[in-house]
C-alpha positions, 0 to 999 in steps of 0.5 A: 745670866749673872749680874756683872761684878761691880768695882769697889768704891774708893772707901771700900778699897781703902778699908780692904787695904788697911785690913791687909796691912794689919794682917801682914803686920800681925804675921810678922810678929808671930813666932815661927811654927814649931816642927817637932824633930823626927823620932825613930819608929814614929809615924810621920804627921804634917807639921802644925799650923801657925799658933798650934804648938803640940807634939804629935800623938804616938802611932796607934799600936795594932791589936793582937790576939796574944798581947805578948807579941806586942812586946816584940819590937818590930812585930807590927811590921813582920811579913807573917806570910813570909814567916810561914815559909820557915814554919812549913820547913820546920813542920817537915822535920818534926823535931819539935813534938809540940809543933805537931798540932800546929803543923796539922792545922797549917796543913788543913787551913793555911792562912790565905792573907797577911791578917790570917797569917798574923792571927795564926801565929798570935793564937798558936804561940807564946813568947819565951825569951832566951835569957842570954844576949848573943850574936847574929851572923849571916851566911849564904850559898856562893857561886864561884867559877871553877875548873876541872884541871888546875892552873895558876889561878885555879890552884886550890882543890875542892876535896872529896871526903877522905876514906879514913875520916870517921864522922859518927852520926850525931845523937838528937840534941848533941852539941856542936862541940860534942859532934866535933869531938867525935870526929877523927881517924884510927891510928894504931887502934885509937881514934885520934883527931883528924889532921888540921887544914895545914896538914890536909893541904900538905898531905893532899888528903881527899881526892880533888873533884875540881879546882877553885881560886884559893880564897873562893875555896876558903869561903866556900868551906866557911859557908858549907855549900855552893855552886860551881860554874864551869867554862861554858856555863855548866853549873854543879852543886857543891854539897857539904860532906863532912869536916875534919872536926877541928874548931872554927877560927874566924880570920876577922879577929886575927886580922884586927889584932894584927892590924891588917884590917880596921875593926869595922872593916872585917866583913866577908868581902873585905877579908876576901879582897885582902886574901885576893890581893895577897894571894900566895904564901902570905894569904895561905899562911893566914887561911891555915890559921883556921884549922877547920877543913870542909869536904864536899861532894858534887852533883848536877845543879837542880836550882834549889836552895841548899839542904840544911842539917835538918834535911830540908831546903833552907828558905832564904831569910827564914832559916838559921843555923844553931847549936843543936845542943842548946837550940832545938832543931825545927824550933821557931824563933823571933830574932831581934838583932841590932847594933851592927859593927861592920860597915854597910850593914842593915841596922836591924834584923827582926823576924820569925825564923826556924832552926834548920841548920848547924855550923862549926862556929855556932855555939851556945843558946843565943847564937844564930847564923841567918841564911840569906840565899844564893849568889853575890847579893846574898853574900854581900849582905850576909858578910856584913851581919855581926849584930847583937842578938836577942832571941825569943822562942815561939812555943806552941800554946796548949790546945786549951789556950787557943781560941778559934781564929777570927781573921776578919778585921784584924789590923795589919800595920803598914811598913814604916822602916827601911830595915829588913 
């Protein structure tokens, strides 16, 4: 049994009270503690205690088997396992011969965790910057309502490829411009350019397969593939089946110049909303300023992602459309995209991607279109991407430069930002 606590004697109570008063007085004259302002990309640390005035130490950078990867801003936050999806798709087409050994290793021993996947990239690739700064945009596979017969709302025909449209098979590495220049039809024994959008619509070239809202058809042609939802819920896959070869002209620039939309308000959903609210002759005249016209085929919906120009399904968030004359199909790249100009956009896109598709508006070496997936949410994000792009090629390392991977103990940095 413990001894009861005795009350303090009067003299002791006076001494304790005096000490408390002195301590409170000292606290009143101390300056407030310094709390450093937050800095982008730095790890949060607790604020310093009173009397400790120091700047927090910067976050420790993770180790890397290949130090060049640490020069990639955002590499420490990359989902390396997710990046393997794009690499595996690139391995299926084998358009980059140097990837063969990497793909064989990936088949034999696919990394089982994030640390092993990160080490796989670091030991098998070198970083080569693409010198020209460029532009990143986004695209998706839309899902639109459709009808088998036209009415006042569903008045725009989804057209099959006309029988007189000539599209030669592109050679390996042919540029987007050269492929488009070879498209046409024969007139009096001469290959001439195929009619533009306005003339195709006026002449009714191409058999109607089904009917969509005019603005939906326009954006389906911009994206290149999609899904039609018929009354009763039946779904049909809409597959790209060639274009008239005319140059793509985006409506955003035209609408900005005409004062129809503000400079930062030309995302896809804002353009589409304008076309919807001005449906009829006014919207039709604006859409016809883009002379490029895309034709389609229709099949049963298999639920899979669309097939890109490389002939394989596009992994969402890991596939880009490129100009094959400047960027090898099947190649692996790091995108670092910043400085968005459209309202509501994510601030940055940094990740490993694979070149698996092409696009009529994608021209030059540092130009890429990021595939985001299917449906409305993917479309909302894709339509807001217009970022300044730094592009880096991931080149397979010579076998002599590859050391045996040791995944154990490889640090993986925690996720530290909200940007994708």
